[in-house]
N, C-alpha and C positions, 0 to 999 in steps of 0.2 A: 296363165296359159301361154302368153306370148314368150315368156322365158323358156318354157318347156319346148316350144316349137323352135326357138332360136338355137338351143344347144343340142337338139337332136341331130345326130349324124345323118348324112344322106342314106336313105333306105333304112334308117333306124326306127325304133319303136318307142313310144311313150306309154308308160303304164302308170295309171293313177289308182292308188289304193286309198279308199276313204269310206266313211260311213255316209250313206245316202238314205233319203226318205223315198217313199213310193213315187212312181211317175204319176203326175197329175194331168187330168184332161184340161184342155184350154178353159180358162175361167174358174177352174176348180181350186179350192184351197184345202189345206190339211184340216181335219176336224179339230174342234177345240181340245178334245182329249189327246189327239196325236201331237198337236202343237205344245200342249202342256208337258207331255212326256219328253219330247225332244228338248224343250227348254230346260227341264230338270237334268237331262243328260249333259247338255252343253255347260250348265253351271257346275256340275260335278267334275267334268273333265276339261273345263276351260276350252271348249271347242267353238269355232266360228259358226255362223248360221248354216243350216242344212240345205242341201239341194238334192235333186234326183240325178240318176244316171243320164237321163235325157238332157238335163241342164248342163252337165259336163260335156256331153256330145255337142250340144249347141255352142257352148263357149269355145270349145276347141275348133269347131268348124268356122266360127266367126273369126277367130284369131288367124287361121290359115288364110281365109279370104282377105282379111285386112292386110296380110303380108303379101298379097298378090299371088295367091296360089301356093302350093307346097314346094314348088321348085325342086321336086324330087327329094325333099328333106323329110317329109312326114307322111305316113300312111294314115290318114284320118278317117277313112271310110270303113275300117274294120276295128273291132273291139275285142279284147280278150274274152270278156264275158259281159252279160247284161243282167238286169234284175231277174229276168225269167230263168237264167241259168244257175242262180244261187240256190 
């Protein structure tokens, strides 16, 4: 995420297209069936571990804060879509 924020032009947009699992409530985990299914998909397509849209939003927000704010470089409070819009 830090590289995405670094190369984004002032006023530019970062679009992340990826597979995500459902958003989990605090302390909640995927069910064993969900985890097993996602593990099978990862093995078949050589994918890294899964996360949710909320996880990506949090990662990007943390990256922007670590960089000392967005400095006009990245609009991190708006997203093209979220899980509910799919």
